[in-house]
C-alpha positions as CSV (number, residue, x, y, z in Angstrom):
1,X,135.5,-137.9,19.5
2,X,133.9,-141.0,17.9
3,X,135.4,-142.5,14.7
4,X,132.8,-143.4,12.0
5,X,133.2,-146.4,9.8
6,X,133.1,-145.6,6.1
7,X,131.5,-147.9,3.6
8,X,134.7,-148.2,1.6
9,X,136.3,-151.5,0.8
10,X,138.6,-152.9,-1.9
11,X,137.1,-154.7,-4.9
12,X,138.3,-158.3,-4.9
13,X,139.2,-158.0,-8.6
14,X,141.3,-154.9,-8.2
15,X,144.7,-156.6,-8.1
16,X,147.9,-156.3,-10.2
17,X,147.2,-159.7,-11.8
18,X,143.9,-158.5,-13.2
19,X,145.2,-155.2,-14.5
20,X,145.9,-155.0,-18.3
21,X,149.4,-153.5,-18.1
22,X,149.8,-152.6,-21.8
23,X,152.0,-149.4,-21.9
24,X,152.0,-149.1,-18.2
25,X,154.5,-151.8,-17.2
26,X,157.0,-149.3,-15.6
27,X,154.2,-147.8,-13.5
28,X,152.9,-151.2,-12.4
29,X,156.5,-152.3,-11.5
30,X,156.9,-149.1,-9.4
31,X,153.6,-149.6,-7.6
32,X,154.3,-153.2,-6.9
33,X,157.6,-152.1,-5.3
34,X,155.8,-149.4,-3.3
35,X,153.3,-152.0,-2.0
36,X,156.1,-154.1,-0.5
37,X,158.3,-151.3,0.9
38,X,158.0,-148.3,3.2
39,X,159.4,-145.8,0.7
40,X,159.0,-142.2,1.6
41,X,157.6,-139.8,-0.9
42,X,154.6,-139.6,-3.2
43,X,153.5,-141.1,-6.5
44,X,151.0,-139.2,-8.7
45,X,148.9,-141.3,-11.0
46,X,147.0,-139.4,-13.8
47,X,144.9,-140.5,-16.7
48,X,141.5,-140.3,-18.3
49,X,138.3,-141.6,-16.7
50,X,138.2,-145.4,-16.7
51,X,142.0,-145.7,-17.3
52,X,142.4,-147.9,-14.2
53,X,143.7,-145.5,-11.7
54,X,141.4,-146.7,-8.8
55,X,142.1,-150.3,-9.8
56,X,145.9,-149.7,-9.4
57,X,145.5,-147.8,-6.1
58,X,143.4,-150.7,-4.7
59,X,146.0,-153.2,-6.0
60,X,148.7,-151.4,-4.0
61,X,146.6,-151.9,-0.9
62,X,145.8,-155.5,-1.7
63,X,149.5,-156.4,-2.4
64,X,150.8,-154.9,0.9
65,X,152.2,-157.4,3.3
66,X,150.2,-158.3,6.4
67,X,150.8,-155.8,9.2
68,X,151.6,-152.9,6.9
69,X,149.3,-150.0,7.6
70,X,147.7,-149.1,4.3
71,X,144.4,-147.6,3.3
72,X,142.5,-146.8,0.1
73,X,140.8,-143.4,0.6
74,X,138.6,-142.5,-2.4
75,X,138.3,-138.8,-2.0
76,X,135.0,-138.6,-3.8
77,X,133.5,-140.9,-1.1
78,X,135.0,-138.8,1.7
79,X,133.8,-135.4,0.5
80,X,130.5,-135.5,2.5
81,X,132.6,-136.0,5.7
82,X,134.8,-133.0,5.2
83,X,138.6,-132.7,5.8
84,X,138.3,-134.5,9.1
85,X,137.7,-137.8,7.2
86,X,141.4,-138.0,6.6
87,X,142.4,-137.6,10.2
88,X,145.0,-140.3,11.1
89,X,146.1,-140.8,7.6
90,X,149.6,-139.6,8.5
91,X,149.9,-142.7,10.6
92,X,149.6,-144.9,7.6
93,X,152.6,-146.3,5.8
94,X,150.8,-146.1,2.5
95,X,147.7,-144.0,1.7
96,X,146.1,-144.4,-1.7
């Protein structure tokens, strides 16, 4: 089996510093903590279109310490590749 490279990369501006926290300070604090630790479990982020969900998920990946296995996996971009596009994600410490 050959692994294909997906054209997905983090946006440079998608960091916690550039996110307008407003009423989401508790969520941002939680995500900052997740970025730094290897906590088990899941966090579900919901909100309207353009609320900043993708920005925050990419910020988690960008804030992870070097050597931590993290990945931003935008499901809409992975759809054409089918369920196999997520193969190996269980090996990640954090999957966004």
